[in-house]
mmCIF entry with sequence, helices, sheets and N, C-alpha, C, O atoms, coordinates in Angstrom:
data_MODEL
# 
_entry.id   MODEL 
# 
_entity.id                         1 
_entity.type                       polymer 
_entity.pdbx_number_of_molecules   1 
# 
_entity_poly.entity_id                      1 
_entity_poly.type                           'polypeptide(L)' 
_entity_poly.nstd_linkage                   no 
_entity_poly.nstd_monomer                   no 
_entity_poly.pdbx_seq_one_letter_code       MYNYFNLSACFAPCFFILTAVAEEVLIIVRAIESGEINLNKL 
_entity_poly.pdbx_seq_one_letter_code_can   MYNYFNLSACFAPCFFILTAVAEEVLIIVRAIESGEINLNKL 
_entity_poly.pdbx_strand_id                 A 
# 
loop_
_entity_poly_seq.entity_id 
_entity_poly_seq.num 
_entity_poly_seq.mon_id 
_entity_poly_seq.hetero 
1 1  MET n 
1 2  TYR n 
1 3  ASN n 
1 4  TYR n 
1 5  PHE n 
1 6  ASN n 
1 7  LEU n 
1 8  SER n 
1 9  ALA n 
1 10 CYS n 
1 11 PHE n 
1 12 ALA n 
1 13 PRO n 
1 14 CYS n 
1 15 PHE n 
1 16 PHE n 
1 17 ILE n 
1 18 LEU n 
1 19 THR n 
1 20 ALA n 
1 21 VAL n 
1 22 ALA n 
1 23 GLU n 
1 24 GLU n 
1 25 VAL n 
1 26 LEU n 
1 27 ILE n 
1 28 ILE n 
1 29 VAL n 
1 30 ARG n 
1 31 ALA n 
1 32 ILE n 
1 33 GLU n 
1 34 SER n 
1 35 GLY n 
1 36 GLU n 
1 37 ILE n 
1 38 ASN n 
1 39 LEU n 
1 40 ASN n 
1 41 LYS n 
1 42 LEU n 
# 
_struct_asym.id          A 
_struct_asym.entity_id   1 
# 
loop_
_struct_conf.conf_type_id 
_struct_conf.id 
_struct_conf.pdbx_PDB_helix_id 
_struct_conf.beg_label_comp_id 
_struct_conf.beg_label_asym_id 
_struct_conf.beg_label_seq_id 
_struct_conf.pdbx_beg_PDB_ins_code 
_struct_conf.end_label_comp_id 
_struct_conf.end_label_asym_id 
_struct_conf.end_label_seq_id 
_struct_conf.pdbx_end_PDB_ins_code 
_struct_conf.beg_auth_comp_id 
_struct_conf.beg_auth_asym_id 
_struct_conf.beg_auth_seq_id 
_struct_conf.end_auth_comp_id 
_struct_conf.end_auth_asym_id 
_struct_conf.end_auth_seq_id 
_struct_conf.pdbx_PDB_helix_class 
_struct_conf.details 
_struct_conf.pdbx_PDB_helix_length 
HELX_P HELX_P1 AA1 TYR A 2  ? GLU A 33 ? TYR A 2  GLU A 33 1 ? 32 
HELX_P HELX_P2 AA2 LEU A 39 ? LYS A 41 ? LEU A 39 LYS A 41 5 ? 3  
# 
_struct_conf_type.id          HELX_P 
_struct_conf_type.criteria    ? 
_struct_conf_type.reference   ? 
# 
loop_
_atom_site.group_PDB 
_atom_site.id 
_atom_site.type_symbol 
_atom_site.label_atom_id 
_atom_site.label_alt_id 
_atom_site.label_comp_id 
_atom_site.label_asym_id 
_atom_site.label_entity_id 
_atom_site.label_seq_id 
_atom_site.pdbx_PDB_ins_code 
_atom_site.Cartn_x 
_atom_site.Cartn_y 
_atom_site.Cartn_z 
_atom_site.occupancy 
_atom_site.B_iso_or_equiv 
_atom_site.pdbx_formal_charge 
_atom_site.auth_seq_id 
_atom_site.auth_comp_id 
_atom_site.auth_asym_id 
_atom_site.auth_atom_id 
_atom_site.pdbx_PDB_model_num 
ATOM 1   N N  . MET A 1 1  ? -25.368 -14.929 -5.681 1.00 0.00 ? 1  MET A N  1 
ATOM 2   C CA . MET A 1 1  ? -24.213 -15.745 -5.332 1.00 0.00 ? 1  MET A CA 1 
ATOM 3   C C  . MET A 1 1  ? -23.089 -15.531 -6.344 1.00 0.00 ? 1  MET A C  1 
ATOM 4   O O  . MET A 1 1  ? -21.917 -15.435 -5.981 1.00 0.00 ? 1  MET A O  1 
ATOM 5   N N  . TYR A 1 2  ? -23.464 -15.458 -7.605 1.00 0.00 ? 2  TYR A N  1 
ATOM 6   C CA . TYR A 1 2  ? -22.446 -15.260 -8.641 1.00 0.00 ? 2  TYR A CA 1 
ATOM 7   C C  . TYR A 1 2  ? -21.776 -13.891 -8.480 1.00 0.00 ? 2  TYR A C  1 
ATOM 8   O O  . TYR A 1 2  ? -20.560 -13.762 -8.617 1.00 0.00 ? 2  TYR A O  1 
ATOM 9   N N  . ASN A 1 3  ? -22.586 -12.884 -8.190 1.00 0.00 ? 3  ASN A N  1 
ATOM 10  C CA . ASN A 1 3  ? -22.025 -11.551 -8.031 1.00 0.00 ? 3  ASN A CA 1 
ATOM 11  C C  . ASN A 1 3  ? -21.082 -11.485 -6.834 1.00 0.00 ? 3  ASN A C  1 
ATOM 12  O O  . ASN A 1 3  ? -20.055 -10.809 -6.888 1.00 0.00 ? 3  ASN A O  1 
ATOM 13  N N  . TYR A 1 4  ? -21.425 -12.178 -5.763 1.00 0.00 ? 4  TYR A N  1 
ATOM 14  C CA . TYR A 1 4  ? -20.558 -12.180 -4.587 1.00 0.00 ? 4  TYR A CA 1 
ATOM 15  C C  . TYR A 1 4  ? -19.220 -12.836 -4.911 1.00 0.00 ? 4  TYR A C  1 
ATOM 16  O O  . TYR A 1 4  ? -18.166 -12.347 -4.506 1.00 0.00 ? 4  TYR A O  1 
ATOM 17  N N  . PHE A 1 5  ? -19.270 -13.945 -5.644 1.00 0.00 ? 5  PHE A N  1 
ATOM 18  C CA . PHE A 1 5  ? -18.033 -14.638 -6.012 1.00 0.00 ? 5  PHE A CA 1 
ATOM 19  C C  . PHE A 1 5  ? -17.175 -13.746 -6.912 1.00 0.00 ? 5  PHE A C  1 
ATOM 20  O O  . PHE A 1 5  ? -15.955 -13.684 -6.759 1.00 0.00 ? 5  PHE A O  1 
ATOM 21  N N  . ASN A 1 6  ? -17.817 -13.071 -7.835 1.00 0.00 ? 6  ASN A N  1 
ATOM 22  C CA . ASN A 1 6  ? -17.100 -12.200 -8.757 1.00 0.00 ? 6  ASN A CA 1 
ATOM 23  C C  . ASN A 1 6  ? -16.450 -11.048 -7.989 1.00 0.00 ? 6  ASN A C  1 
ATOM 24  O O  . ASN A 1 6  ? -15.322 -10.657 -8.288 1.00 0.00 ? 6  ASN A O  1 
ATOM 25  N N  . LEU A 1 7  ? -17.153 -10.516 -7.016 1.00 0.00 ? 7  LEU A N  1 
ATOM 26  C CA . LEU A 1 7  ? -16.631 -9.415  -6.218 1.00 0.00 ? 7  LEU A CA 1 
ATOM 27  C C  . LEU A 1 7  ? -15.424 -9.860  -5.407 1.00 0.00 ? 7  LEU A C  1 
ATOM 28  O O  . LEU A 1 7  ? -14.423 -9.146  -5.345 1.00 0.00 ? 7  LEU A O  1 
ATOM 29  N N  . SER A 1 8  ? -15.506 -11.034 -4.784 1.00 0.00 ? 8  SER A N  1 
ATOM 30  C CA . SER A 1 8  ? -14.397 -11.517 -3.976 1.00 0.00 ? 8  SER A CA 1 
ATOM 31  C C  . SER A 1 8  ? -13.191 -11.838 -4.847 1.00 0.00 ? 8  SER A C  1 
ATOM 32  O O  . SER A 1 8  ? -12.051 -11.663 -4.416 1.00 0.00 ? 8  SER A O  1 
ATOM 33  N N  . ALA A 1 9  ? -13.433 -12.307 -6.069 1.00 0.00 ? 9  ALA A N  1 
ATOM 34  C CA . ALA A 1 9  ? -12.334 -12.607 -6.986 1.00 0.00 ? 9  ALA A CA 1 
ATOM 35  C C  . ALA A 1 9  ? -11.600 -11.326 -7.372 1.00 0.00 ? 9  ALA A C  1 
ATOM 36  O O  . ALA A 1 9  ? -10.391 -11.346 -7.603 1.00 0.00 ? 9  ALA A O  1 
ATOM 37  N N  . CYS A 1 10 ? -12.321 -10.223 -7.442 1.00 0.00 ? 10 CYS A N  1 
ATOM 38  C CA . CYS A 1 10 ? -11.698 -8.936  -7.750 1.00 0.00 ? 10 CYS A CA 1 
ATOM 39  C C  . CYS A 1 10 ? -11.078 -8.324  -6.499 1.00 0.00 ? 10 CYS A C  1 
ATOM 40  O O  . CYS A 1 10 ? -10.040 -7.668  -6.576 1.00 0.00 ? 10 CYS A O  1 
ATOM 41  N N  . PHE A 1 11 ? -11.705 -8.535  -5.361 1.00 0.00 ? 11 PHE A N  1 
ATOM 42  C CA . PHE A 1 11 ? -11.264 -7.886  -4.124 1.00 0.00 ? 11 PHE A CA 1 
ATOM 43  C C  . PHE A 1 11 ? -9.936  -8.438  -3.639 1.00 0.00 ? 11 PHE A C  1 
ATOM 44  O O  . PHE A 1 11 ? -9.096  -7.682  -3.152 1.00 0.00 ? 11 PHE A O  1 
ATOM 45  N N  . ALA A 1 12 ? -9.730  -9.753  -3.766 1.00 0.00 ? 12 ALA A N  1 
ATOM 46  C CA . ALA A 1 12 ? -8.518  -10.367 -3.231 1.00 0.00 ? 12 ALA A CA 1 
ATOM 47  C C  . ALA A 1 12 ? -7.244  -9.766  -3.824 1.00 0.00 ? 12 ALA A C  1 
ATOM 48  O O  . ALA A 1 12 ? -6.383  -9.327  -3.061 1.00 0.00 ? 12 ALA A O  1 
ATOM 49  N N  . PRO A 1 13 ? -7.083  -9.726  -5.156 1.00 0.00 ? 13 PRO A N  1 
ATOM 50  C CA . PRO A 1 13 ? -5.858  -9.132  -5.696 1.00 0.00 ? 13 PRO A CA 1 
ATOM 51  C C  . PRO A 1 13 ? -5.737  -7.650  -5.366 1.00 0.00 ? 13 PRO A C  1 
ATOM 52  O O  . PRO A 1 13 ? -4.636  -7.160  -5.114 1.00 0.00 ? 13 PRO A O  1 
ATOM 53  N N  . CYS A 1 14 ? -6.854  -6.933  -5.365 1.00 0.00 ? 14 CYS A N  1 
ATOM 54  C CA . CYS A 1 14 ? -6.812  -5.511  -5.015 1.00 0.00 ? 14 CYS A CA 1 
ATOM 55  C C  . CYS A 1 14 ? -6.333  -5.336  -3.578 1.00 0.00 ? 14 CYS A C  1 
ATOM 56  O O  . CYS A 1 14 ? -5.578  -4.412  -3.276 1.00 0.00 ? 14 CYS A O  1 
ATOM 57  N N  . PHE A 1 15 ? -6.776  -6.225  -2.698 1.00 0.00 ? 15 PHE A N  1 
ATOM 58  C CA . PHE A 1 15 ? -6.378  -6.141  -1.295 1.00 0.00 ? 15 PHE A CA 1 
ATOM 59  C C  . PHE A 1 15 ? -4.880  -6.368  -1.153 1.00 0.00 ? 15 PHE A C  1 
ATOM 60  O O  . PHE A 1 15 ? -4.211  -5.667  -0.393 1.00 0.00 ? 15 PHE A O  1 
ATOM 61  N N  . PHE A 1 16 ? -4.350  -7.351  -1.884 1.00 0.00 ? 16 PHE A N  1 
ATOM 62  C CA . PHE A 1 16 ? -2.911  -7.619  -1.798 1.00 0.00 ? 16 PHE A CA 1 
ATOM 63  C C  . PHE A 1 16 ? -2.109  -6.445  -2.344 1.00 0.00 ? 16 PHE A C  1 
ATOM 64  O O  . PHE A 1 16 ? -1.057  -6.104  -1.805 1.00 0.00 ? 16 PHE A O  1 
ATOM 65  N N  . ILE A 1 17 ? -2.604  -5.828  -3.413 1.00 0.00 ? 17 ILE A N  1 
ATOM 66  C CA . ILE A 1 17 ? -1.911  -4.665  -3.982 1.00 0.00 ? 17 ILE A CA 1 
ATOM 67  C C  . ILE A 1 17 ? -1.926  -3.510  -2.985 1.00 0.00 ? 17 ILE A C  1 
ATOM 68  O O  . ILE A 1 17 ? -0.908  -2.846  -2.788 1.00 0.00 ? 17 ILE A O  1 
ATOM 69  N N  . LEU A 1 18 ? -3.077  -3.266  -2.355 1.00 0.00 ? 18 LEU A N  1 
ATOM 70  C CA . LEU A 1 18 ? -3.170  -2.183  -1.375 1.00 0.00 ? 18 LEU A CA 1 
ATOM 71  C C  . LEU A 1 18 ? -2.255  -2.439  -0.190 1.00 0.00 ? 18 LEU A C  1 
ATOM 72  O O  . LEU A 1 18 ? -1.641  -1.511  0.336  1.00 0.00 ? 18 LEU A O  1 
ATOM 73  N N  . THR A 1 19 ? -2.161  -3.706  0.236  1.00 0.00 ? 19 THR A N  1 
ATOM 74  C CA . THR A 1 19 ? -1.280  -4.051  1.349  1.00 0.00 ? 19 THR A CA 1 
ATOM 75  C C  . THR A 1 19 ? 0.169   -3.778  0.983  1.00 0.00 ? 19 THR A C  1 
ATOM 76  O O  . THR A 1 19 ? 0.923   -3.242  1.795  1.00 0.00 ? 19 THR A O  1 
ATOM 77  N N  . ALA A 1 20 ? 0.564   -4.142  -0.230 1.00 0.00 ? 20 ALA A N  1 
ATOM 78  C CA . ALA A 1 20 ? 1.940   -3.911  -0.671 1.00 0.00 ? 20 ALA A CA 1 
ATOM 79  C C  . ALA A 1 20 ? 2.237   -2.419  -0.741 1.00 0.00 ? 20 ALA A C  1 
ATOM 80  O O  . ALA A 1 20 ? 3.311   -1.977  -0.333 1.00 0.00 ? 20 ALA A O  1 
ATOM 81  N N  . VAL A 1 21 ? 1.288   -1.643  -1.257 1.00 0.00 ? 21 VAL A N  1 
ATOM 82  C CA . VAL A 1 21 ? 1.476   -0.194  -1.352 1.00 0.00 ? 21 VAL A CA 1 
ATOM 83  C C  . VAL A 1 21 ? 1.583   0.417   0.041  1.00 0.00 ? 21 VAL A C  1 
ATOM 84  O O  . VAL A 1 21 ? 2.414   1.294   0.275  1.00 0.00 ? 21 VAL A O  1 
ATOM 85  N N  . ALA A 1 22 ? 0.739   -0.046  0.965  1.00 0.00 ? 22 ALA A N  1 
ATOM 86  C CA . ALA A 1 22 ? 0.764   0.483   2.327  1.00 0.00 ? 22 ALA A CA 1 
ATOM 87  C C  . ALA A 1 22 ? 2.112   0.209   2.982  1.00 0.00 ? 22 ALA A C  1 
ATOM 88  O O  . ALA A 1 22 ? 2.630   1.057   3.708  1.00 0.00 ? 22 ALA A O  1 
ATOM 89  N N  . GLU A 1 23 ? 2.687   -0.972  2.732  1.00 0.00 ? 23 GLU A N  1 
ATOM 90  C CA . GLU A 1 23 ? 3.995   -1.295  3.307  1.00 0.00 ? 23 GLU A CA 1 
ATOM 91  C C  . GLU A 1 23 ? 5.064   -0.366  2.746  1.00 0.00 ? 23 GLU A C  1 
ATOM 92  O O  . GLU A 1 23 ? 5.931   0.094   3.488  1.00 0.00 ? 23 GLU A O  1 
ATOM 93  N N  . GLU A 1 24 ? 5.016   -0.082  1.443  1.00 0.00 ? 24 GLU A N  1 
ATOM 94  C CA . GLU A 1 24 ? 5.984   0.828   0.833  1.00 0.00 ? 24 GLU A CA 1 
ATOM 95  C C  . GLU A 1 24 ? 5.856   2.223   1.431  1.00 0.00 ? 24 GLU A C  1 
ATOM 96  O O  . GLU A 1 24 ? 6.861   2.876   1.715  1.00 0.00 ? 24 GLU A O  1 
ATOM 97  N N  . VAL A 1 25 ? 4.619   2.679   1.621  1.00 0.00 ? 25 VAL A N  1 
ATOM 98  C CA . VAL A 1 25 ? 4.394   4.009   2.198  1.00 0.00 ? 25 VAL A CA 1 
ATOM 99  C C  . VAL A 1 25 ? 4.947   4.069   3.612  1.00 0.00 ? 25 VAL A C  1 
ATOM 100 O O  . VAL A 1 25 ? 5.559   5.065   3.997  1.00 0.00 ? 25 VAL A O  1 
ATOM 101 N N  . LEU A 1 26 ? 4.735   3.003   4.399  1.00 0.00 ? 26 LEU A N  1 
ATOM 102 C CA . LEU A 1 26 ? 5.251   2.978   5.765  1.00 0.00 ? 26 LEU A CA 1 
ATOM 103 C C  . LEU A 1 26 ? 6.769   3.045   5.776  1.00 0.00 ? 26 LEU A C  1 
ATOM 104 O O  . LEU A 1 26 ? 7.352   3.724   6.621  1.00 0.00 ? 26 LEU A O  1 
ATOM 105 N N  . ILE A 1 27 ? 7.416   2.350   4.848  1.00 0.00 ? 27 ILE A N  1 
ATOM 106 C CA . ILE A 1 27 ? 8.881   2.383   4.775  1.00 0.00 ? 27 ILE A CA 1 
ATOM 107 C C  . ILE A 1 27 ? 9.354   3.800   4.481  1.00 0.00 ? 27 ILE A C  1 
ATOM 108 O O  . ILE A 1 27 ? 10.313  4.276   5.088  1.00 0.00 ? 27 ILE A O  1 
ATOM 109 N N  . ILE A 1 28 ? 8.680   4.477   3.544  1.00 0.00 ? 28 ILE A N  1 
ATOM 110 C CA . ILE A 1 28 ? 9.058   5.850   3.194  1.00 0.00 ? 28 ILE A CA 1 
ATOM 111 C C  . ILE A 1 28 ? 8.839   6.783   4.375  1.00 0.00 ? 28 ILE A C  1 
ATOM 112 O O  . ILE A 1 28 ? 9.684   7.631   4.663  1.00 0.00 ? 28 ILE A O  1 
ATOM 113 N N  . VAL A 1 29 ? 7.704   6.629   5.062  1.00 0.00 ? 29 VAL A N  1 
ATOM 114 C CA . VAL A 1 29 ? 7.404   7.489   6.210  1.00 0.00 ? 29 VAL A CA 1 
ATOM 115 C C  . VAL A 1 29 ? 8.437   7.291   7.309  1.00 0.00 ? 29 VAL A C  1 
ATOM 116 O O  . VAL A 1 29 ? 8.892   8.264   7.911  1.00 0.00 ? 29 VAL A O  1 
ATOM 117 N N  . ARG A 1 30 ? 8.814   6.045   7.578  1.00 0.00 ? 30 ARG A N  1 
ATOM 118 C CA . ARG A 1 30 ? 9.822   5.784   8.606  1.00 0.00 ? 30 ARG A CA 1 
ATOM 119 C C  . ARG A 1 30 ? 11.160  6.380   8.213  1.00 0.00 ? 30 ARG A C  1 
ATOM 120 O O  . ARG A 1 30 ? 11.881  6.892   9.070  1.00 0.00 ? 30 ARG A O  1 
ATOM 121 N N  . ALA A 1 31 ? 11.509  6.324   6.922  1.00 0.00 ? 31 ALA A N  1 
ATOM 122 C CA . ALA A 1 31 ? 12.768  6.905   6.457  1.00 0.00 ? 31 ALA A CA 1 
ATOM 123 C C  . ALA A 1 31 ? 12.753  8.416   6.650  1.00 0.00 ? 31 ALA A C  1 
ATOM 124 O O  . ALA A 1 31 ? 13.761  9.000   7.049  1.00 0.00 ? 31 ALA A O  1 
ATOM 125 N N  . ILE A 1 32 ? 11.625  9.049   6.373  1.00 0.00 ? 32 ILE A N  1 
ATOM 126 C CA . ILE A 1 32 ? 11.514  10.501  6.562  1.00 0.00 ? 32 ILE A CA 1 
ATOM 127 C C  . ILE A 1 32 ? 11.621  10.844  8.046  1.00 0.00 ? 32 ILE A C  1 
ATOM 128 O O  . ILE A 1 32 ? 12.314  11.790  8.421  1.00 0.00 ? 32 ILE A O  1 
ATOM 129 N N  . GLU A 1 33 ? 10.929  10.069  8.894  1.00 0.00 ? 33 GLU A N  1 
ATOM 130 C CA . GLU A 1 33 ? 10.947  10.354  10.327 1.00 0.00 ? 33 GLU A CA 1 
ATOM 131 C C  . GLU A 1 33 ? 12.342  10.177  10.911 1.00 0.00 ? 33 GLU A C  1 
ATOM 132 O O  . GLU A 1 33 ? 12.728  10.904  11.826 1.00 0.00 ? 33 GLU A O  1 
ATOM 133 N N  . SER A 1 34 ? 13.104  9.216   10.389 1.00 0.00 ? 34 SER A N  1 
ATOM 134 C CA . SER A 1 34 ? 14.438  8.961   10.925 1.00 0.00 ? 34 SER A CA 1 
ATOM 135 C C  . SER A 1 34 ? 15.474  9.906   10.319 1.00 0.00 ? 34 SER A C  1 
ATOM 136 O O  . SER A 1 34 ? 16.635  9.896   10.725 1.00 0.00 ? 34 SER A O  1 
ATOM 137 N N  . GLY A 1 35 ? 15.060  10.719  9.351  1.00 0.00 ? 35 GLY A N  1 
ATOM 138 C CA . GLY A 1 35 ? 15.965  11.696  8.765  1.00 0.00 ? 35 GLY A CA 1 
ATOM 139 C C  . GLY A 1 35 ? 16.761  11.158  7.594  1.00 0.00 ? 35 GLY A C  1 
ATOM 140 O O  . GLY A 1 35 ? 17.656  11.843  7.099  1.00 0.00 ? 35 GLY A O  1 
ATOM 141 N N  . GLU A 1 36 ? 16.460  9.946   7.133  1.00 0.00 ? 36 GLU A N  1 
ATOM 142 C CA . GLU A 1 36 ? 17.203  9.395   6.002  1.00 0.00 ? 36 GLU A CA 1 
ATOM 143 C C  . GLU A 1 36 ? 16.834  10.109  4.704  1.00 0.00 ? 36 GLU A C  1 
ATOM 144 O O  . GLU A 1 36 ? 17.642  10.191  3.780  1.00 0.00 ? 36 GLU A O  1 
ATOM 145 N N  . ILE A 1 37 ? 15.615  10.622  4.645  1.00 0.00 ? 37 ILE A N  1 
ATOM 146 C CA . ILE A 1 37 ? 15.176  11.367  3.462  1.00 0.00 ? 37 ILE A CA 1 
ATOM 147 C C  . ILE A 1 37 ? 14.945  12.815  3.888  1.00 0.00 ? 37 ILE A C  1 
ATOM 148 O O  . ILE A 1 37 ? 14.155  13.091  4.791  1.00 0.00 ? 37 ILE A O  1 
ATOM 149 N N  . ASN A 1 38 ? 15.641  13.725  3.230  1.00 0.00 ? 38 ASN A N  1 
ATOM 150 C CA . ASN A 1 38 ? 15.500  15.140  3.566  1.00 0.00 ? 38 ASN A CA 1 
ATOM 151 C C  . ASN A 1 38 ? 14.475  15.769  2.636  1.00 0.00 ? 38 ASN A C  1 
ATOM 152 O O  . ASN A 1 38 ? 14.712  15.879  1.433  1.00 0.00 ? 38 ASN A O  1 
ATOM 153 N N  . LEU A 1 39 ? 13.336  16.183  3.187  1.00 0.00 ? 39 LEU A N  1 
ATOM 154 C CA . LEU A 1 39 ? 12.263  16.745  2.363  1.00 0.00 ? 39 LEU A CA 1 
ATOM 155 C C  . LEU A 1 39 ? 12.662  18.087  1.753  1.00 0.00 ? 39 LEU A C  1 
ATOM 156 O O  . LEU A 1 39 ? 12.099  18.486  0.734  1.00 0.00 ? 39 LEU A O  1 
ATOM 157 N N  . ASN A 1 40 ? 13.624  18.793  2.358  1.00 0.00 ? 40 ASN A N  1 
ATOM 158 C CA . ASN A 1 40 ? 14.019  20.093  1.832  1.00 0.00 ? 40 ASN A CA 1 
ATOM 159 C C  . ASN A 1 40 ? 14.696  19.971  0.477  1.00 0.00 ? 40 ASN A C  1 
ATOM 160 O O  . ASN A 1 40 ? 14.705  20.927  -0.298 1.00 0.00 ? 40 ASN A O  1 
ATOM 161 N N  . LYS A 1 41 ? 15.265  18.806  0.184  1.00 0.00 ? 41 LYS A N  1 
ATOM 162 C CA . LYS A 1 41 ? 15.952  18.607  -1.098 1.00 0.00 ? 41 LYS A CA 1 
ATOM 163 C C  . LYS A 1 41 ? 14.978  18.281  -2.214 1.00 0.00 ? 41 LYS A C  1 
ATOM 164 O O  . LYS A 1 41 ? 15.315  18.424  -3.389 1.00 0.00 ? 41 LYS A O  1 
ATOM 165 N N  . LEU A 1 42 ? 13.774  17.845  -1.866 1.00 0.00 ? 42 LEU A N  1 
ATOM 166 C CA . LEU A 1 42 ? 12.824  17.437  -2.898 1.00 0.00 ? 42 LEU A CA 1 
ATOM 167 C C  . LEU A 1 42 ? 12.189  18.653  -3.563 1.00 0.00 ? 42 LEU A C  1 
ATOM 168 O O  . LEU A 1 42 ? 11.360  18.502  -4.461 1.00 0.00 ? 42 LEU A O  1 
# 
């Protein structure tokens, strides 16, 4: 029981961080698809 609680306490913040990162990646991907970011310049 203690290990499960410890795991969930670690998982929650990691999950929120992953969600935030995924949203940033989606924004970048949409910008590339719409042509706002030109990959040839990178």
